[in-house]
C-alpha positions as semicolon CSV with decimal commas, in nm:
position;residue;x (nm);y (nm);z (nm)
1;X;3,003;-0,229;-1,830
2;X;2,672;-0,415;-1,856
3;X;2,543;-0,269;-1,530
4;X;2,619;0,092;-1,611
5;X;2,314;0,307;-1,561
6;X;2,102;0,024;-1,417
7;X;1,967;0,071;-1,069
8;X;1,958;-0,222;-0,832
9;X;1,611;-0,295;-0,699
10;X;1,544;-0,155;-0,355
11;X;1,492;-0,424;-0,089
12;X;1,132;-0,454;0,028
13;X;1,072;-0,269;0,354
14;X;0,777;-0,272;0,591
15;X;0,637;0,024;0,781
16;X;0,411;0,052;1,083
17;X;0,058;0,188;1,044
18;X;0,162;0,480;1,268
19;X;0,449;0,573;1,038
20;X;0,223;0,555;0,731
21;X;-0,035;0,776;0,906
22;X;0,235;1,033;0,985
23;X;0,348;1,039;0,622
24;X;-0,013;1,074;0,501
25;X;-0,068;1,363;0,741
26;X;0,244;1,540;0,612
27;X;0,119;1,501;0,254
28;X;-0,230;1,623;0,333
29;X;-0,112;1,926;0,527
30;X;-0,023;2,092;0,200
31;X;0,303;2,266;0,293
32;X;0,509;2,004;0,104
33;X;0,440;1,807;-0,210
34;X;0,407;1,431;-0,209
35;X;0,738;1,417;-0,395
36;X;0,912;1,626;-0,126
37;X;0,776;1,411;0,157
38;X;0,881;1,089;-0,017
39;X;1,230;1,223;-0,083
40;X;1,266;1,354;0,274
41;X;1,189;1,007;0,413
42;X;1,361;0,805;0,136
43;X;1,032;0,649;0,023
44;X;0,903;0,578;-0,324
45;X;0,639;0,818;-0,454
46;X;0,426;0,523;-0,556
47;X;0,415;0,384;-0,202
48;X;0,330;0,722;-0,051
49;X;0,062;0,781;-0,315
50;X;-0,094;0,442;-0,228
51;X;-0,089;0,523;0,146
52;X;-0,263;0,856;0,082
53;X;-0,522;0,687;-0,141
54;X;-0,591;0,417;0,120
55;X;-0,629;0,678;0,395
56;X;-0,879;0,868;0,178
57;X;-1,074;0,547;0,116
58;X;-1,078;0,470;0,489
59;X;-1,209;0,815;0,579
60;X;-1,469;0,821;0,302
61;X;-1,302;1,104;0,111
62;X;-1,306;0,880;-0,196
63;X;-1,501;0,571;-0,296
64;X;-1,311;0,416;-0,586
65;X;-1,162;0,124;-0,394
66;X;-1,185;-0,094;-0,085
67;X;-1,133;0,029;0,268
68;X;-0,883;-0,145;0,493
69;X;-1,170;-0,316;0,677
70;X;-1,321;-0,439;0,350
71;X;-0,984;-0,576;0,241
72;X;-0,946;-0,758;0,574
73;X;-1,295;-0,906;0,541
74;X;-1,225;-1,036;0,191
75;X;-0,895;-1,178;0,310
76;X;-1,075;-1,360;0,592
77;X;-1,293;-1,528;0,329
78;X;-0,991;-1,645;0,132
79;X;-0,963;-1,374;-0,135
80;X;-0,598;-1,296;-0,207
81;X;-0,627;-1,075;-0,516
82;X;-0,767;-1,091;-0,867
83;X;-0,806;-1,456;-0,964
84;X;-0,643;-1,578;-0,642
85;X;-0,868;-1,751;-0,393
86;X;-0,764;-1,983;-0,118
87;X;-0,997;-2,277;-0,083
88;X;-1,030;-2,391;0,276
89;X;-1,320;-2,634;0,245
90;X;-1,298;-3,004;0,331
91;X;-1,101;-3,209;0,082
92;X;-0,940;-2,908;-0,086
93;X;-0,587;-2,787;-0,073
94;X;-0,494;-2,424;-0,018
95;X;-0,353;-2,252;-0,325
């Protein structure tokens, strides 16, 4: 009875950039809500919302975050997130 009402976590899935772009286009068309699109494709609203936000950053429709290219550039320099750098210099170990 301990597990009654508790949902099991959904396994992490990965999606192609093409699939994400299709989902973003469906959301931006305006004939369905973000919630409807996410339910139709069995996706979490949070993930779809993040894809839409990233697409808007990439196209310049919003400027409150990093574009995909900027994220890739930071990653190339060893930045892995807030407070998480990978040191690749001589005599240092990667974190």
